[in-house]
MARKEVEX-684451 format. One record per residue (C-alpha): x, y, z; residue in three letters; residue number from 1; chain. Coordinates in Angstrom, 3 decimals. Example, Ala and Ser with C-alpha at 12.3 -4.5 7.8 and 13.67 -1.06 7.14 Angstrom:
2
REC          u          v          w   residuo   num   cadena
REC     12.300     -4.500      7.800       ALA     1        A
REC     13.670     -1.060      7.140       SER     2        A
***
This chain:
408
REC          u          v          w   residuo   num   cadena
REC      0.000      0.000      0.000       UNK     1        A
REC      1.422      3.357     -1.002       UNK     2        A
REC      1.961      6.095      1.579       UNK     3        A
REC     -0.483      8.329     -0.325       UNK     4        A
REC     -3.247      5.708     -0.267       UNK     5        A
REC     -2.629      5.006      3.418       UNK     6        A
REC     -2.926      8.720      4.222       UNK     7        A
REC     -6.197      8.891      2.275       UNK     8        A
REC     -7.655      5.922      4.160       UNK     9        A
REC     -6.623      7.405      7.502       UNK    10        A
REC     -8.323     10.660      6.534       UNK    11        A
REC    -11.513      8.781      5.680       UNK    12        A
REC    -11.463      7.050      9.054       UNK    13        A
REC    -10.943     10.325     10.883       UNK    14        A
REC    -13.678     12.196      9.040       UNK    15        A
REC    -16.316      9.530      8.517       UNK    16        A
REC    -16.500      7.485     11.705       UNK    17        A
REC    -17.429      8.422     15.239       UNK    18        A
REC    -19.035      6.963     18.309       UNK    19        A
REC    -22.358      6.778     16.472       UNK    20        A
REC    -21.101      4.682     13.550       UNK    21        A
REC    -23.382      5.016     10.547       UNK    22        A
REC    -26.013      7.166     12.235       UNK    23        A
REC    -27.524      9.799     10.016       UNK    24        A
REC    -27.545      7.921      6.716       UNK    25        A
REC    -30.546      8.435      4.457       UNK    26        A
REC    -32.968      5.710      3.340       UNK    27        A
REC    -31.017      5.000      0.163       UNK    28        A
REC    -29.281      1.640      0.574       UNK    29        A
REC    -26.919      2.327     -2.336       UNK    30        A
REC    -24.941      5.529     -1.638       UNK    31        A
REC    -23.624      7.346     -4.693       UNK    32        A
REC    -19.804      6.834     -4.873       UNK    33        A
REC    -19.279     10.216     -6.552       UNK    34        A
REC    -21.221     12.019     -3.814       UNK    35        A
REC    -19.334     10.082     -1.156       UNK    36        A
REC    -16.028     11.294     -2.587       UNK    37        A
REC    -17.372     14.847     -2.721       UNK    38        A
REC    -18.530     14.617      0.894       UNK    39        A
REC    -15.073     13.532      2.048       UNK    40        A
REC    -13.385     16.276      0.027       UNK    41        A
REC    -15.834     18.898      1.260       UNK    42        A
REC    -15.425     17.779      4.881       UNK    43        A
REC    -11.654     18.197      4.550       UNK    44        A
REC    -12.091     21.740      3.233       UNK    45        A
REC    -14.571     22.649      5.989       UNK    46        A
REC    -12.251     21.202      8.626       UNK    47        A
REC     -9.394     23.371      7.308       UNK    48        A
REC    -11.621     26.452      7.500       UNK    49        A
REC    -12.670     25.610     11.057       UNK    50        A
REC     -9.059     25.090     12.106       UNK    51        A
REC     -7.960     28.355     10.545       UNK    52        A
REC    -10.785     30.237     12.277       UNK    53        A
REC     -9.370     29.478     15.721       UNK    54        A
REC    -12.783     28.294     16.910       UNK    55        A
REC    -13.298     25.502     19.402       UNK    56        A
REC    -16.999     25.136     18.691       UNK    57        A
REC    -19.221     26.314     15.843       UNK    58        A
REC    -22.785     25.967     14.592       UNK    59        A
REC    -22.712     24.311     11.178       UNK    60        A
REC    -25.507     23.818      8.650       UNK    61        A
REC    -26.116     21.862      5.482       UNK    62        A
REC    -28.446     22.078      2.484       UNK    63        A
REC    -30.070     18.693      2.905       UNK    64        A
REC    -32.895     19.203      0.425       UNK    65        A
REC    -34.201     21.853     -1.941       UNK    66        A
REC    -36.616     23.938      0.123       UNK    67        A
REC    -36.245     27.097     -1.948       UNK    68        A
REC    -39.984     27.199     -2.670       UNK    69        A
REC    -40.502     27.635      1.076       UNK    70        A
REC    -37.804     30.287      1.325       UNK    71        A
REC    -35.424     28.033      3.285       UNK    72        A
REC    -31.795     27.351      2.379       UNK    73        A
REC    -30.235     25.491      5.331       UNK    74        A
REC    -32.390     22.580      6.437       UNK    75        A
REC    -30.284     21.010      9.189       UNK    76        A
REC    -27.787     22.329     11.746       UNK    77        A
REC    -25.533     20.856     14.415       UNK    78        A
REC    -22.578     21.736     16.622       UNK    79        A
REC    -19.036     21.168     15.285       UNK    80        A
REC    -16.938     20.514     18.409       UNK    81        A
REC    -13.154     20.654     18.007       UNK    82        A
REC    -12.134     18.930     21.242       UNK    83        A
REC    -14.996     16.469     21.564       UNK    84        A
REC    -14.177     13.188     23.358       UNK    85        A
REC    -15.213     11.245     20.223       UNK    86        A
REC    -12.552     12.997     18.116       UNK    87        A
REC    -11.569     16.337     16.564       UNK    88        A
REC    -14.366     18.293     14.924       UNK    89        A
REC    -17.150     15.926     15.867       UNK    90        A
REC    -20.616     17.121     14.848       UNK    91        A
REC    -23.167     16.787     17.662       UNK    92        A
REC    -26.704     16.828     16.263       UNK    93        A
REC    -30.170     15.312     16.384       UNK    94        A
REC    -31.330     12.867     13.703       UNK    95        A
REC    -34.534     10.943     13.198       UNK    96        A
REC    -34.410      7.327     12.130       UNK    97        A
REC    -34.949      6.594      8.465       UNK    98        A
REC    -38.667      6.998      7.781       UNK    99        A
REC    -39.561      7.070     11.497       UNK   100        A
REC    -41.075      9.510     13.946       UNK   101        A
REC    -38.361      9.044     16.579       UNK   102        A
REC    -35.030     10.828     16.944       UNK   103        A
REC    -31.814     10.527     18.915       UNK   104        A
REC    -28.604     12.494     19.441       UNK   105        A
REC    -25.461     11.506     17.562       UNK   106        A
REC    -21.780     12.353     17.514       UNK   107        A
REC    -20.732     12.198     13.847       UNK   108        A
REC    -17.617     12.857     11.807       UNK   109        A
REC    -17.686     15.866      9.480       UNK   110        A
REC    -17.803     13.704      6.349       UNK   111        A
REC    -20.733     11.725      7.728       UNK   112        A
REC    -22.537     15.034      8.330       UNK   113        A
REC    -22.245     15.881      4.625       UNK   114        A
REC    -22.739     12.334      3.334       UNK   115        A
REC    -26.514     12.179      3.855       UNK   116        A
REC    -27.237     12.853      0.160       UNK   117        A
REC    -27.265     16.671      0.401       UNK   118        A
REC    -28.973     18.746     -2.260       UNK   119        A
REC    -25.913     21.007     -2.487       UNK   120        A
REC    -22.383     20.921     -1.084       UNK   121        A
REC    -22.581     24.230      0.719       UNK   122        A
REC    -22.307     24.969      4.403       UNK   123        A
REC    -22.939     27.949      6.603       UNK   124        A
REC    -20.893     28.242      9.778       UNK   125        A
REC    -21.577     30.588     12.674       UNK   126        A
REC    -18.641     30.897     15.056       UNK   127        A
REC    -19.971     32.192     18.388       UNK   128        A
REC    -18.006     34.557     20.594       UNK   129        A
REC    -15.443     32.803     22.858       UNK   130        A
REC    -17.637     33.010     26.025       UNK   131        A
REC    -20.594     31.424     24.206       UNK   132        A
REC    -18.322     28.737     22.738       UNK   133        A
REC    -17.090     27.873     26.219       UNK   134        A
REC    -20.614     27.748     27.605       UNK   135        A
REC    -21.858     25.603     24.701       UNK   136        A
REC    -19.035     23.111     25.246       UNK   137        A
REC    -20.039     22.748     28.905       UNK   138        A
REC    -23.699     22.219     28.016       UNK   139        A
REC    -22.908     19.620     25.335       UNK   140        A
REC    -20.837     17.626     27.826       UNK   141        A
REC    -23.454     17.858     30.573       UNK   142        A
REC    -26.797     16.087     31.260       UNK   143        A
REC    -28.543     19.165     29.809       UNK   144        A
REC    -27.682     17.837     26.342       UNK   145        A
REC    -30.181     14.996     26.835       UNK   146        A
REC    -32.569     16.892     29.097       UNK   147        A
REC    -33.403     19.239     26.210       UNK   148        A
REC    -33.946     16.400     23.736       UNK   149        A
REC    -37.421     15.146     22.820       UNK   150        A
REC    -37.453     11.789     21.026       UNK   151        A
REC    -40.866     12.378     19.407       UNK   152        A
REC    -39.825     13.898     16.110       UNK   153        A
REC    -41.646     16.122     13.669       UNK   154        A
REC    -39.861     17.942     10.860       UNK   155        A
REC    -42.326     20.837     11.266       UNK   156        A
REC    -42.448     20.806     15.091       UNK   157        A
REC    -44.041     23.903     16.620       UNK   158        A
REC    -41.164     26.004     18.053       UNK   159        A
REC    -43.398     27.046     20.996       UNK   160        A
REC    -44.581     23.578     22.053       UNK   161        A
REC    -42.836     20.609     23.675       UNK   162        A
REC    -44.801     17.659     22.226       UNK   163        A
REC    -42.426     17.249     19.273       UNK   164        A
REC    -38.976     18.522     18.331       UNK   165        A
REC    -36.973     18.802     15.134       UNK   166        A
REC    -33.185     18.824     14.833       UNK   167        A
REC    -32.925     22.599     14.551       UNK   168        A
REC    -35.129     23.068     17.616       UNK   169        A
REC    -32.728     20.994     19.707       UNK   170        A
REC    -29.755     23.103     18.546       UNK   171        A
REC    -31.659     26.282     19.355       UNK   172        A
REC    -32.697     25.166     22.847       UNK   173        A
REC    -29.132     24.048     23.615       UNK   174        A
REC    -27.980     27.524     22.576       UNK   175        A
REC    -30.537     29.041     24.961       UNK   176        A
REC    -29.139     26.958     27.822       UNK   177        A
REC    -25.612     28.116     26.977       UNK   178        A
REC    -26.521     31.772     26.591       UNK   179        A
REC    -28.587     31.869     29.800       UNK   180        A
REC    -26.860     29.482     32.236       UNK   181        A
REC    -29.007     28.781     35.270       UNK   182        A
REC    -32.162     30.163     33.659       UNK   183        A
REC    -32.812     27.303     31.224       UNK   184        A
REC    -33.350     23.837     32.682       UNK   185        A
REC    -36.180     22.499     30.507       UNK   186        A
REC    -37.541     22.819     26.995       UNK   187        A
REC    -40.326     25.081     28.244       UNK   188        A
REC    -37.886     27.456     29.950       UNK   189        A
REC    -35.669     27.453     26.850       UNK   190        A
REC    -38.622     28.462     24.692       UNK   191        A
REC    -39.618     31.204     27.142       UNK   192        A
REC    -36.069     32.590     26.959       UNK   193        A
REC    -36.068     32.434     23.157       UNK   194        A
REC    -39.412     34.244     22.934       UNK   195        A
REC    -38.185     36.884     25.366       UNK   196        A
REC    -35.102     37.477     23.208       UNK   197        A
REC    -37.210     38.003     20.099       UNK   198        A
REC    -36.565     34.724     18.292       UNK   199        A
REC    -38.528     34.498     15.037       UNK   200        A
REC    -39.044     31.027     13.508       UNK   201        A
REC    -39.277     30.594      9.765       UNK   202        A
REC    -42.802     30.761      8.341       UNK   203        A
REC    -43.520     28.135      5.718       UNK   204        A
REC    -46.633     27.522      3.626       UNK   205        A
REC    -48.111     24.025      3.490       UNK   206        A
REC    -51.218     23.758      1.344       UNK   207        A
REC    -54.177     21.479      1.979       UNK   208        A
REC    -53.061     18.849     -0.547       UNK   209        A
REC    -49.534     18.669      0.831       UNK   210        A
REC    -50.898     18.536      4.354       UNK   211        A
REC    -53.175     15.590      3.605       UNK   212        A
REC    -50.372     13.690      1.889       UNK   213        A
REC    -47.980     14.302      4.759       UNK   214        A
REC    -50.519     13.120      7.348       UNK   215        A
REC    -51.189      9.901      5.446       UNK   216        A
REC    -47.742      8.877      4.270       UNK   217        A
REC    -45.072     10.519      6.445       UNK   218        A
REC    -44.511      9.338     10.034       UNK   219        A
REC    -42.194     12.273     10.804       UNK   220        A
REC    -44.588     15.142      9.966       UNK   221        A
REC    -47.171     16.122     12.587       UNK   222        A
REC    -49.559     19.084     12.565       UNK   223        A
REC    -51.295     18.521     15.919       UNK   224        A
REC    -48.979     20.742     17.961       UNK   225        A
REC    -49.673     23.818     15.815       UNK   226        A
REC    -52.494     26.264     16.615       UNK   227        A
REC    -55.758     26.361     14.658       UNK   228        A
REC    -54.670     29.643     13.073       UNK   229        A
REC    -51.841     27.833     11.272       UNK   230        A
REC    -54.319     25.287      9.906       UNK   231        A
REC    -56.582     28.052      8.659       UNK   232        A
REC    -53.892     30.228      7.051       UNK   233        A
REC    -51.707     27.288      5.909       UNK   234        A
REC    -48.731     29.170      7.391       UNK   235        A
REC    -46.650     27.257      9.934       UNK   236        A
REC    -43.868     28.440     12.224       UNK   237        A
REC    -40.894     26.069     12.014       UNK   238        A
REC    -37.326     26.024     13.316       UNK   239        A
REC    -34.979     25.976     10.309       UNK   240        A
REC    -31.246     26.354      9.902       UNK   241        A
REC    -31.890     29.823      8.495       UNK   242        A
REC    -33.804     30.991     11.574       UNK   243        A
REC    -31.218     29.478     13.936       UNK   244        A
REC    -28.351     31.283     12.197       UNK   245        A
REC    -30.259     34.564     12.100       UNK   246        A
REC    -31.031     34.426     15.826       UNK   247        A
REC    -27.489     33.576     16.938       UNK   248        A
REC    -26.047     36.356     14.805       UNK   249        A
REC    -28.579     38.827     16.249       UNK   250        A
REC    -28.016     37.924     19.911       UNK   251        A
REC    -24.269     37.210     19.834       UNK   252        A
REC    -22.945     40.305     18.098       UNK   253        A
REC    -19.337     39.092     18.287       UNK   254        A
REC    -20.126     35.916     16.355       UNK   255        A
REC    -18.721     35.391     12.860       UNK   256        A
REC    -20.476     34.026      9.779       UNK   257        A
REC    -18.683     31.929      7.160       UNK   258        A
REC    -20.192     30.402      4.020       UNK   259        A
REC    -18.301     27.740      2.097       UNK   260        A
REC    -18.979     25.805     -1.084       UNK   261        A
REC    -17.187     22.752     -2.402       UNK   262        A
REC    -13.798     23.639     -3.937       UNK   263        A
REC    -14.289     27.355     -3.282       UNK   264        A
REC    -12.750     29.878     -0.920       UNK   265        A
REC    -14.687     30.492      2.288       UNK   266        A
REC    -16.675     33.749      2.314       UNK   267        A
REC    -16.788     35.676      5.590       UNK   268        A
REC    -19.702     38.043      6.223       UNK   269        A
REC    -18.795     41.680      6.752       UNK   270        A
REC    -18.706     43.058     10.280       UNK   271        A
REC    -18.851     46.706     11.372       UNK   272        A
REC    -15.423     48.299     11.193       UNK   273        A
REC    -13.758     48.877     14.543       UNK   274        A
REC    -12.814     52.364     15.630       UNK   275        A
REC     -9.466     53.523     14.194       UNK   276        A
REC     -6.507     52.788     16.412       UNK   277        A
REC     -2.883     53.790     16.353       UNK   278        A
REC     -0.935     52.072     13.604       UNK   279        A
REC      2.311     50.171     14.139       UNK   280        A
REC      5.101     52.389     15.390       UNK   281        A
REC      7.616     50.903     12.946       UNK   282        A
REC      6.892     50.437      9.248       UNK   283        A
REC      7.300     46.919      7.933       UNK   284        A
REC      8.046     45.640      4.468       UNK   285        A
REC      6.400     42.220      4.164       UNK   286        A
REC      8.082     39.407      2.268       UNK   287        A
REC      6.527     38.206     -0.964       UNK   288        A
REC      3.922     35.573     -0.148       UNK   289        A
REC      4.900     32.225     -1.624       UNK   290        A
REC      2.399     30.842     -4.085       UNK   291        A
REC      2.576     28.747     -7.225       UNK   292        A
REC      2.229     30.886    -10.348       UNK   293        A
REC     -0.731     29.916    -12.549       UNK   294        A
REC     -0.642     29.607    -16.318       UNK   295        A
REC     -0.609     32.933    -18.200       UNK   296        A
REC     -3.984     34.508    -18.783       UNK   297        A
REC     -5.701     32.957    -15.748       UNK   298        A
REC     -8.987     34.708    -15.009       UNK   299        A
REC    -10.776     35.386    -11.762       UNK   300        A
REC    -13.722     33.096    -10.935       UNK   301        A
REC    -17.127     34.671    -11.422       UNK   302        A
REC    -18.411     36.528     -8.386       UNK   303        A
REC    -15.050     36.908     -6.688       UNK   304        A
REC    -12.953     40.011     -6.280       UNK   305        A
REC     -9.794     40.997     -4.440       UNK   306        A
REC    -11.910     42.847     -1.872       UNK   307        A
REC    -14.068     39.776     -1.164       UNK   308        A
REC    -11.055     37.510     -0.782       UNK   309        A
REC     -9.331     40.046      1.480       UNK   310        A
REC    -12.450     40.258      3.636       UNK   311        A
REC    -12.566     36.472      3.958       UNK   312        A
REC     -8.901     36.331      4.905       UNK   313        A
REC     -9.269     39.049      7.533       UNK   314        A
REC    -12.333     37.334      8.993       UNK   315        A
REC    -10.449     34.069      9.467       UNK   316        A
REC     -6.878     35.199     10.174       UNK   317        A
REC     -7.478     37.999     12.708       UNK   318        A
REC     -9.293     35.927     15.385       UNK   319        A
REC     -6.806     33.090     14.977       UNK   320        A
REC     -3.712     35.306     15.176       UNK   321        A
REC     -5.049     37.107     18.260       UNK   322        A
REC     -6.379     34.049     20.115       UNK   323        A
REC     -5.352     33.590     23.755       UNK   324        A
REC     -3.098     30.607     22.983       UNK   325        A
REC     -1.401     32.301     20.024       UNK   326        A
REC      2.074     33.767     19.666       UNK   327        A
REC      1.052     37.428     19.976       UNK   328        A
REC     -0.864     36.826     23.202       UNK   329        A
REC      1.644     34.448     24.767       UNK   330        A
REC      4.889     36.147     23.680       UNK   331        A
REC      3.948     39.790     23.090       UNK   332        A
REC      0.931     40.104     25.429       UNK   333        A
REC     -0.799     42.607     23.147       UNK   334        A
REC     -4.295     43.626     24.197       UNK   335        A
REC     -6.914     41.973     22.044       UNK   336        A
REC     -8.262     45.132     20.387       UNK   337        A
REC     -4.773     46.405     19.605       UNK   338        A
REC     -3.794     42.983     18.273       UNK   339        A
REC     -6.786     42.888     15.923       UNK   340        A
REC     -6.006     46.342     14.536       UNK   341        A
REC     -2.309     45.606     14.048       UNK   342        A
REC     -2.994     42.259     12.357       UNK   343        A
REC     -5.609     43.864     10.090       UNK   344        A
REC     -3.082     46.507      9.041       UNK   345        A
REC     -0.406     43.865      8.437       UNK   346        A
REC     -2.768     41.695      6.368       UNK   347        A
REC     -3.409     44.648      4.067       UNK   348        A
REC      0.314     45.033      3.405       UNK   349        A
REC      0.935     41.299      2.982       UNK   350        A
REC     -2.094     40.937      0.723       UNK   351        A
REC     -0.885     43.781     -1.505       UNK   352        A
REC      2.143     41.697     -2.519       UNK   353        A
REC     -0.034     38.949     -4.044       UNK   354        A
REC     -0.754     39.316     -7.752       UNK   355        A
REC     -4.131     38.652     -9.360       UNK   356        A
REC     -2.653     35.623    -11.100       UNK   357        A
REC     -1.589     34.153     -7.770       UNK   358        A
REC     -4.916     34.996     -6.171       UNK   359        A
REC     -7.435     33.750     -8.705       UNK   360        A
REC     -6.142     30.355     -9.741       UNK   361        A
REC     -5.148     27.018     -8.337       UNK   362        A
REC     -7.191     24.442     -6.407       UNK   363        A
REC     -8.831     25.066     -3.045       UNK   364        A
REC     -5.914     23.458     -1.177       UNK   365        A
REC     -3.470     26.002     -2.616       UNK   366        A
REC     -5.879     28.815     -1.695       UNK   367        A
REC     -5.888     27.655      1.931       UNK   368        A
REC     -2.080     27.439      1.934       UNK   369        A
REC     -1.948     30.948      0.505       UNK   370        A
REC     -4.216     32.195      3.284       UNK   371        A
REC     -2.009     30.525      5.915       UNK   372        A
REC      1.066     32.114      4.387       UNK   373        A
REC     -0.521     35.562      4.554       UNK   374        A
REC     -1.400     34.824      8.181       UNK   375        A
REC      2.241     34.038      8.965       UNK   376        A
REC      3.300     37.146      7.093       UNK   377        A
REC      0.960     39.335      9.172       UNK   378        A
REC      2.028     37.891     12.540       UNK   379        A
REC      5.698     38.195     11.570       UNK   380        A
REC      5.055     41.815     10.598       UNK   381        A
REC      3.624     42.670     14.007       UNK   382        A
REC      6.369     40.715     15.796       UNK   383        A
REC      9.086     42.444     13.752       UNK   384        A
REC      7.759     45.898     14.669       UNK   385        A
REC      8.140     45.125     18.363       UNK   386        A
REC     11.578     43.565     17.832       UNK   387        A
REC     12.775     46.729     16.082       UNK   388        A
REC     11.926     48.628     19.257       UNK   389        A
REC     14.228     46.346     21.201       UNK   390        A
REC     11.466     44.317     22.814       UNK   391        A
REC     12.339     40.620     23.142       UNK   392        A
REC      9.493     38.127     22.764       UNK   393        A
REC      9.186     36.257     26.071       UNK   394        A
REC      6.614     33.869     27.495       UNK   395        A
REC      4.937     34.194     30.904       UNK   396        A
REC      7.906     32.459     32.565       UNK   397        A
REC     10.327     35.018     31.154       UNK   398        A
REC     11.937     32.643     28.656       UNK   399        A
REC     12.648     33.782     25.094       UNK   400        A
REC      9.993     32.598     22.652       UNK   401        A
REC     10.851     30.690     19.477       UNK   402        A
REC     10.158     32.264     16.099       UNK   403        A
REC      6.582     32.737     14.916       UNK   404        A
REC      6.691     29.678     12.644       UNK   405        A
REC      8.237     27.462     15.316       UNK   406        A
REC      5.862     28.529     18.086       UNK   407        A
REC      3.490     25.830     19.361       UNK   408        A
***
């Protein structure tokens, strides 16, 4: 067996298997080999994005089916947990059994999360603020994880009732427990907290014909927990991935939003610009970022621009470079806000050295390597400015720190 094949098999084992085994597969007994390969490739790309973000826990969604006629894009969400006991970047989520009205909680690998015959290989990731991440991790490793789970499943469960639950409702109620520790101990108290914070479920239309068909032939669709007004208007409130993402972004203003498609660069949603701060005291000339030159005449992919790519890089690199365990915090002890401003400034200078040809070509793996190289360039820029002032990089014990690239 070649080393390359062995590495590929090890990657499959890491991404695909978890404590739950094959939980979460669809009813198709013959999975599509091409989609399976895409799921593994996509999971690898998403894992790289999560690692680069510096997050320990994130809310992640998938496009499981085409619900565009109902105005819904993301149909299913879960928690991607970096340091989960089952393995790195385990997805904790609720799933109903194939064709059944019962659900359970599962700890799945990233590839398994995307292997359930998705309509589209696209994910949306919300990275909560560090305090919310820490609180979510505690909840997911506590009895509250199961206390907020209802096994009676309905894909259109009423968000304001406790008779049924769908997968997105469980994620939302877990978030409530994390955001309001001590105040949420049951599903009813979670829903009271969500209502008090202005949560708005998605509103979907289900006509009389669809409703009759669902009642007769689908064991995981129930209408009985919805009010009579929903029956009369044919408009039902439902927890969807879209409504979960919208609520978390609205209530956790320091959260970050990343959208990623298969074989494409991650796109980071814009955030309000911070107040201007003092620039670096010493100017820095960044080195040329290493990247493989593309063939002459390479064109930019449709819908992308230098500004969009720069925004994505800043959204991922800045939090990672300024994280508590990082070089600038451990060896330079720069205040967080100052660190973010200095890294942003350095990214601009490092990014300016990259040509359009380098930026707009090459596979996704090279794009991620390019982003990492710009990240190193920015941290080295900030570190160099302090070194030029005669300040030696030392850790908390007073020992000299290694170089940026050798720091662990």
